[in-house]
C-alpha positions in Angstrom: 108.3 34.8 107.3 104.7 35.0 108.5 103.6 38.2 110.2 100.4 38.7 112.2 98.8 41.4 114.2 98.0 45.0 113.7 99.8 47.6 111.6 102.3 49.5 113.8 101.6 52.7 111.9 97.8 52.9 111.9 97.2 50.3 114.7 93.9 49.3 113.1 94.5 47.2 109.9 95.9 43.7 109.6 99.7 43.4 109.0 100.7 42.2 105.5 104.4 42.7 105.5 107.5 43.8 107.5 109.6 46.7 106.4 113.0 45.6 105.1 114.7 48.6 106.6 113.3 49.2 110.1 111.3 46.1 110.7 107.9 47.9 111.2 104.9 45.6 110.7 102.6 47.4 108.2 99.3 46.9 106.5 98.7 47.1 102.8 98.0 50.9 103.0 101.2 51.6 104.9 103.6 49.4 103.0 105.3 50.2 99.6 105.5 46.7 98.1 107.8 47.7 95.2 110.3 49.1 97.6 109.9 46.6 100.4 109.5 49.5 102.9 106.9 51.0 105.2 105.7 54.4 104.1 107.8 56.1 106.7 111.1 54.6 105.4 109.9 55.0 101.8 109.5 58.7 102.4 113.2 59.0 103.4 114.6 57.5 100.2 116.0 59.2 97.2 115.6 57.2 94.0 118.6 56.7 91.7 120.4 54.3 89.5 123.5 52.1 90.3 126.4 52.1 87.9 124.9 49.1 86.0 121.5 50.9 85.6 119.8 49.0 88.4 117.2 51.1 90.3 118.3 51.9 93.8 117.1 54.0 96.7 119.4 55.9 99.0 118.3 56.9 102.5 118.7 60.6 103.2 
């Protein structure tokens, strides 16, 4: 999916990705690429591991 426009967090930088959780359009500075989340959603996760050892993040 192609996203364009301004970051919905800072409203000044160009969008690079859309948050997988909330759909917020975010710039490079406000997007956690390894999580696929905007910084707001990333701040509400708790890192952990699934039963098979896979890294997971649970929302608080």
